[in-house]
C-alpha beads as a LAMMPS data file, in Angstrom:
LAMMPS data file: protein, C-alpha beads

256 atoms
255 bonds

1 atom types
1 bond types

-500.0 500.0 xlo xhi
-500.0 500.0 ylo yhi
-500.0 500.0 zlo zhi

Masses

1 110.0

Atoms # bond

1 1 1 -180.727 334.109 -142.836
2 1 1 -183.577 336.517 -142.038
3 1 1 -184.160 335.096 -138.509
4 1 1 -180.479 335.674 -137.727
5 1 1 -180.609 339.238 -139.065
6 1 1 -183.781 339.945 -137.079
7 1 1 -181.932 339.089 -133.887
8 1 1 -179.844 342.217 -134.419
9 1 1 -182.422 344.478 -136.062
10 1 1 -185.577 343.991 -133.969
11 1 1 -186.282 344.789 -130.324
12 1 1 -187.479 341.238 -129.662
13 1 1 -184.343 339.845 -131.293
14 1 1 -182.088 342.061 -129.213
15 1 1 -183.930 341.025 -126.049
16 1 1 -183.363 337.383 -127.001
17 1 1 -179.672 338.060 -127.656
18 1 1 -179.385 339.765 -124.284
19 1 1 -181.136 336.883 -122.510
20 1 1 -179.141 334.119 -124.227
21 1 1 -175.763 335.790 -123.752
22 1 1 -176.726 336.580 -120.172
23 1 1 -177.494 332.926 -119.443
24 1 1 -174.217 331.835 -121.083
25 1 1 -172.306 334.300 -118.919
26 1 1 -174.250 333.099 -115.879
27 1 1 -173.077 329.560 -116.606
28 1 1 -169.520 330.841 -116.802
29 1 1 -169.616 332.683 -113.467
30 1 1 -171.052 329.592 -111.765
31 1 1 -168.281 327.398 -113.197
32 1 1 -165.684 330.025 -112.357
33 1 1 -166.815 330.126 -108.733
34 1 1 -166.862 326.323 -108.497
35 1 1 -163.262 326.237 -109.715
36 1 1 -162.171 329.017 -107.370
37 1 1 -163.700 327.359 -104.313
38 1 1 -161.120 324.595 -104.695
39 1 1 -158.808 327.062 -102.930
40 1 1 -160.257 325.676 -99.676
41 1 1 -158.910 322.200 -100.473
42 1 1 -155.349 320.959 -100.771
43 1 1 -153.158 323.016 -103.185
44 1 1 -153.224 320.025 -105.571
45 1 1 -156.870 320.794 -106.343
46 1 1 -156.790 324.367 -107.627
47 1 1 -153.267 324.001 -109.043
48 1 1 -154.247 320.832 -110.888
49 1 1 -157.453 322.488 -112.101
50 1 1 -155.545 325.497 -113.476
51 1 1 -152.932 323.248 -115.105
52 1 1 -155.680 321.188 -116.747
53 1 1 -157.289 324.313 -118.201
54 1 1 -153.976 325.359 -119.732
55 1 1 -153.445 321.859 -121.122
56 1 1 -156.529 322.152 -123.329
57 1 1 -154.723 325.020 -125.076
58 1 1 -156.681 326.255 -128.117
59 1 1 -160.001 325.144 -126.637
60 1 1 -159.407 327.446 -123.682
61 1 1 -158.907 330.386 -126.026
62 1 1 -162.011 329.430 -128.022
63 1 1 -163.963 329.540 -124.758
64 1 1 -162.379 332.859 -123.760
65 1 1 -163.107 334.475 -127.125
66 1 1 -166.659 333.131 -127.026
67 1 1 -167.175 334.657 -123.585
68 1 1 -165.712 337.982 -124.717
69 1 1 -168.096 337.938 -127.692
70 1 1 -171.001 337.254 -125.321
71 1 1 -169.962 340.204 -123.149
72 1 1 -169.855 342.628 -126.072
73 1 1 -173.126 341.372 -127.619
74 1 1 -174.779 341.602 -124.195
75 1 1 -173.572 345.180 -123.689
76 1 1 -174.490 346.199 -127.249
77 1 1 -178.014 344.779 -126.966
78 1 1 -178.532 346.416 -123.562
79 1 1 -177.313 349.799 -124.849
80 1 1 -179.495 349.756 -127.968
81 1 1 -182.578 348.679 -126.015
82 1 1 -181.988 351.440 -123.462
83 1 1 -181.674 354.072 -126.200
84 1 1 -184.818 352.754 -127.891
85 1 1 -186.763 352.946 -124.638
86 1 1 -185.602 356.517 -124.069
87 1 1 -186.581 357.498 -127.606
88 1 1 -190.023 355.926 -127.148
89 1 1 -190.523 358.052 -123.990
90 1 1 -189.372 361.184 -125.774
91 1 1 -186.142 361.261 -123.787
92 1 1 -187.929 361.753 -120.468
93 1 1 -187.463 359.446 -117.485
94 1 1 -190.169 357.144 -116.223
95 1 1 -192.734 358.597 -113.883
96 1 1 -192.640 358.288 -110.113
97 1 1 -195.015 355.315 -110.081
98 1 1 -192.748 353.268 -112.331
99 1 1 -189.687 354.036 -110.202
100 1 1 -191.459 352.861 -107.068
101 1 1 -192.353 349.548 -108.708
102 1 1 -188.876 349.065 -110.142
103 1 1 -186.455 346.952 -108.158
104 1 1 -183.080 348.219 -106.999
105 1 1 -181.457 345.727 -109.402
106 1 1 -183.362 347.063 -112.409
107 1 1 -182.728 350.728 -111.539
108 1 1 -178.981 350.176 -111.172
109 1 1 -178.597 347.669 -114.029
110 1 1 -176.534 349.962 -116.272
111 1 1 -174.196 351.141 -113.521
112 1 1 -173.596 347.696 -112.068
113 1 1 -172.873 346.474 -115.596
114 1 1 -170.266 349.204 -116.126
115 1 1 -168.544 348.455 -112.811
116 1 1 -168.590 344.713 -113.448
117 1 1 -167.043 345.260 -116.897
118 1 1 -164.283 347.369 -115.346
119 1 1 -163.746 344.655 -112.752
120 1 1 -163.524 342.012 -115.491
121 1 1 -160.625 343.861 -117.130
122 1 1 -158.950 344.393 -113.760
123 1 1 -159.413 340.730 -112.809
124 1 1 -157.832 339.607 -116.090
125 1 1 -154.933 342.028 -115.582
126 1 1 -154.470 340.748 -112.037
127 1 1 -154.823 336.966 -112.250
128 1 1 -154.422 336.159 -115.972
129 1 1 -151.831 338.569 -117.337
130 1 1 -150.037 339.609 -114.136
131 1 1 -150.195 343.350 -114.785
132 1 1 -151.290 344.029 -111.198
133 1 1 -149.143 342.838 -108.262
134 1 1 -146.714 341.172 -110.719
135 1 1 -144.700 339.793 -107.812
136 1 1 -147.652 337.518 -106.957
137 1 1 -148.243 336.359 -110.528
138 1 1 -148.047 332.595 -111.014
139 1 1 -145.050 332.822 -113.342
140 1 1 -143.092 334.768 -110.672
141 1 1 -143.781 332.183 -107.972
142 1 1 -141.775 328.942 -107.695
143 1 1 -143.547 326.040 -109.453
144 1 1 -145.662 323.679 -107.417
145 1 1 -145.021 319.920 -107.483
146 1 1 -148.243 317.920 -107.578
147 1 1 -148.423 315.389 -104.735
148 1 1 -151.409 313.522 -106.223
149 1 1 -153.126 313.121 -109.578
150 1 1 -155.736 315.702 -110.524
151 1 1 -158.680 313.872 -112.029
152 1 1 -161.580 314.891 -114.256
153 1 1 -164.468 312.423 -114.515
154 1 1 -162.242 309.778 -112.948
155 1 1 -159.390 310.227 -115.432
156 1 1 -156.023 311.609 -114.262
157 1 1 -155.336 314.705 -116.344
158 1 1 -152.442 316.138 -114.308
159 1 1 -150.075 313.522 -112.927
160 1 1 -148.523 313.455 -109.469
161 1 1 -144.973 314.816 -109.664
162 1 1 -145.858 317.328 -112.381
163 1 1 -144.522 320.832 -111.832
164 1 1 -147.314 323.353 -112.370
165 1 1 -147.883 327.089 -111.703
166 1 1 -148.747 327.786 -108.071
167 1 1 -152.192 329.334 -108.513
168 1 1 -153.055 328.498 -104.905
169 1 1 -150.415 330.911 -103.594
170 1 1 -151.039 333.455 -106.332
171 1 1 -154.655 333.865 -105.197
172 1 1 -153.761 334.016 -101.501
173 1 1 -150.921 336.523 -101.953
174 1 1 -153.187 338.592 -104.202
175 1 1 -155.950 338.860 -101.610
176 1 1 -153.543 339.692 -98.797
177 1 1 -153.722 343.217 -100.213
178 1 1 -156.716 344.797 -98.424
179 1 1 -157.489 347.168 -101.327
180 1 1 -157.603 344.304 -103.834
181 1 1 -159.767 342.209 -101.489
182 1 1 -162.203 345.084 -100.883
183 1 1 -162.508 345.910 -104.590
184 1 1 -163.181 342.244 -105.329
185 1 1 -165.935 342.052 -102.697
186 1 1 -167.608 345.243 -103.954
187 1 1 -167.440 344.051 -107.565
188 1 1 -168.946 340.613 -106.886
189 1 1 -171.604 342.314 -104.764
190 1 1 -172.566 344.516 -107.706
191 1 1 -172.418 341.516 -110.034
192 1 1 -174.796 339.656 -107.708
193 1 1 -177.186 342.628 -107.818
194 1 1 -176.880 342.684 -111.609
195 1 1 -177.696 338.970 -111.788
196 1 1 -180.724 339.399 -109.527
197 1 1 -182.533 341.497 -112.110
198 1 1 -180.927 339.752 -115.089
199 1 1 -182.218 336.289 -114.145
200 1 1 -185.784 337.573 -113.820
201 1 1 -185.495 339.479 -117.101
202 1 1 -184.234 336.387 -118.944
203 1 1 -187.160 334.321 -117.656
204 1 1 -189.506 337.111 -118.724
205 1 1 -187.987 337.222 -122.227
206 1 1 -188.361 333.464 -122.704
207 1 1 -191.939 333.539 -121.424
208 1 1 -191.094 331.428 -118.378
209 1 1 -192.303 334.003 -115.849
210 1 1 -195.948 334.538 -114.990
211 1 1 -197.997 336.056 -112.223
212 1 1 -198.599 332.762 -110.447
213 1 1 -194.985 332.068 -109.628
214 1 1 -193.244 335.403 -110.178
215 1 1 -192.778 335.752 -106.429
216 1 1 -191.223 332.283 -106.145
217 1 1 -188.895 333.075 -109.066
218 1 1 -187.796 336.306 -107.413
219 1 1 -187.133 334.506 -104.129
220 1 1 -185.172 331.740 -105.879
221 1 1 -183.129 334.296 -107.838
222 1 1 -182.418 336.255 -104.644
223 1 1 -181.312 333.081 -102.828
224 1 1 -179.036 332.108 -105.711
225 1 1 -177.461 335.578 -105.908
226 1 1 -176.904 335.633 -102.144
227 1 1 -175.187 332.223 -102.245
228 1 1 -173.119 333.349 -105.235
229 1 1 -171.995 336.473 -103.380
230 1 1 -171.178 334.560 -100.187
231 1 1 -169.180 331.965 -102.138
232 1 1 -167.045 334.678 -103.700
233 1 1 -166.835 336.695 -100.482
234 1 1 -165.567 333.646 -98.570
235 1 1 -162.245 333.577 -100.446
236 1 1 -160.863 337.070 -99.694
237 1 1 -162.481 336.943 -96.242
238 1 1 -160.664 333.697 -95.433
239 1 1 -157.368 335.125 -96.680
240 1 1 -157.716 338.397 -94.749
241 1 1 -158.884 336.503 -91.672
242 1 1 -155.904 334.150 -91.751
243 1 1 -157.921 330.996 -92.412
244 1 1 -156.202 330.587 -95.804
245 1 1 -152.429 330.853 -96.018
246 1 1 -149.706 329.793 -98.483
247 1 1 -148.581 326.178 -98.269
248 1 1 -145.343 325.473 -96.430
249 1 1 -142.961 325.383 -99.408
250 1 1 -144.169 328.710 -100.794
251 1 1 -144.197 330.348 -97.383
252 1 1 -140.591 329.286 -96.833
253 1 1 -139.630 330.725 -100.237
254 1 1 -141.328 334.052 -99.513
255 1 1 -139.539 334.273 -96.177
256 1 1 -136.235 334.321 -98.031

Bonds

1 1 1 2
2 1 2 3
3 1 3 4
4 1 4 5
5 1 5 6
6 1 6 7
7 1 7 8
8 1 8 9
9 1 9 10
10 1 10 11
11 1 11 12
12 1 12 13
13 1 13 14
14 1 14 15
15 1 15 16
16 1 16 17
17 1 17 18
18 1 18 19
19 1 19 20
20 1 20 21
21 1 21 22
22 1 22 23
23 1 23 24
24 1 24 25
25 1 25 26
26 1 26 27
27 1 27 28
28 1 28 29
29 1 29 30
30 1 30 31
31 1 31 32
32 1 32 33
33 1 33 34
34 1 34 35
35 1 35 36
36 1 36 37
37 1 37 38
38 1 38 39
39 1 39 40
40 1 40 41
41 1 41 42
42 1 42 43
43 1 43 44
44 1 44 45
45 1 45 46
46 1 46 47
47 1 47 48
48 1 48 49
49 1 49 50
50 1 50 51
51 1 51 52
52 1 52 53
53 1 53 54
54 1 54 55
55 1 55 56
56 1 56 57
57 1 57 58
58 1 58 59
59 1 59 60
60 1 60 61
61 1 61 62
62 1 62 63
63 1 63 64
64 1 64 65
65 1 65 66
66 1 66 67
67 1 67 68
68 1 68 69
69 1 69 70
70 1 70 71
71 1 71 72
72 1 72 73
73 1 73 74
74 1 74 75
75 1 75 76
76 1 76 77
77 1 77 78
78 1 78 79
79 1 79 80
80 1 80 81
81 1 81 82
82 1 82 83
83 1 83 84
84 1 84 85
85 1 85 86
86 1 86 87
87 1 87 88
88 1 88 89
89 1 89 90
90 1 90 91
91 1 91 92
92 1 92 93
93 1 93 94
94 1 94 95
95 1 95 96
96 1 96 97
97 1 97 98
98 1 98 99
99 1 99 100
100 1 100 101
101 1 101 102
102 1 102 103
103 1 103 104
104 1 104 105
105 1 105 106
106 1 106 107
107 1 107 108
108 1 108 109
109 1 109 110
110 1 110 111
111 1 111 112
112 1 112 113
113 1 113 114
114 1 114 115
115 1 115 116
116 1 116 117
117 1 117 118
118 1 118 119
119 1 119 120
120 1 120 121
121 1 121 122
122 1 122 123
123 1 123 124
124 1 124 125
125 1 125 126
126 1 126 127
127 1 127 128
128 1 128 129
129 1 129 130
130 1 130 131
131 1 131 132
132 1 132 133
133 1 133 134
134 1 134 135
135 1 135 136
136 1 136 137
137 1 137 138
138 1 138 139
139 1 139 140
140 1 140 141
141 1 141 142
142 1 142 143
143 1 143 144
144 1 144 145
145 1 145 146
146 1 146 147
147 1 147 148
148 1 148 149
149 1 149 150
150 1 150 151
151 1 151 152
152 1 152 153
153 1 153 154
154 1 154 155
155 1 155 156
156 1 156 157
157 1 157 158
158 1 158 159
159 1 159 160
160 1 160 161
161 1 161 162
162 1 162 163
163 1 163 164
164 1 164 165
165 1 165 166
166 1 166 167
167 1 167 168
168 1 168 169
169 1 169 170
170 1 170 171
171 1 171 172
172 1 172 173
173 1 173 174
174 1 174 175
175 1 175 176
176 1 176 177
177 1 177 178
178 1 178 179
179 1 179 180
180 1 180 181
181 1 181 182
182 1 182 183
183 1 183 184
184 1 184 185
185 1 185 186
186 1 186 187
187 1 187 188
188 1 188 189
189 1 189 190
190 1 190 191
191 1 191 192
192 1 192 193
193 1 193 194
194 1 194 195
195 1 195 196
196 1 196 197
197 1 197 198
198 1 198 199
199 1 199 200
200 1 200 201
201 1 201 202
202 1 202 203
203 1 203 204
204 1 204 205
205 1 205 206
206 1 206 207
207 1 207 208
208 1 208 209
209 1 209 210
210 1 210 211
211 1 211 212
212 1 212 213
213 1 213 214
214 1 214 215
215 1 215 216
216 1 216 217
217 1 217 218
218 1 218 219
219 1 219 220
220 1 220 221
221 1 221 222
222 1 222 223
223 1 223 224
224 1 224 225
225 1 225 226
226 1 226 227
227 1 227 228
228 1 228 229
229 1 229 230
230 1 230 231
231 1 231 232
232 1 232 233
233 1 233 234
234 1 234 235
235 1 235 236
236 1 236 237
237 1 237 238
238 1 238 239
239 1 239 240
240 1 240 241
241 1 241 242
242 1 242 243
243 1 243 244
244 1 244 245
245 1 245 246
246 1 246 247
247 1 247 248
248 1 248 249
249 1 249 250
250 1 250 251
251 1 251 252
252 1 252 253
253 1 253 254
254 1 254 255
255 1 255 256
């Protein structure tokens, strides 16, 4: 019991909590992007993927609640550690030399975290609960009829002929709004900057970072964050550029 308590009561424990929850959230954002990139395939792909997620029912909510818990633990640990560091410095900021050595990601960590949290709530309101642009919400769009099975690990989990929510069109219609697309790009850019410092910090906490390969780790983290940003940027960019458009049935419906 004491080791568990020490995670919340000691600085080392809070750093471990921050690192572990950060890595769990990193795994989520990677999986989330992989799912979203199916928008570039036939509508069966992302619509079948979304239908499959809703089929697992309670497990989906367990995952969502677990992620929400990770977010709040991550924020709590970061806040307490920041306050402790300020108290240890007597409430004064770091000297000029420290600021020069600090990376942009580390200096803006708190602010990027706040913006990303705000974006998370907005993103849920937009694409999960339909509170933003309700006319584009999946339950307002006509259902989509699957033309092929959607498979997971070789097993058909959503059958051809099934009528499922049209997530493909929901995403495209959503990003046809320039303000929404721009906000999304800015938010994922800030998230990428947040991850850049967070990945290095997690490696440091676990003792996996040393002077011999710190530079290689920083380069690898930067490359990953750039690819992550470009993957997310590609979706609204393709919609705004006209490379992604609603499938024929939905387009005909919207024309009426």
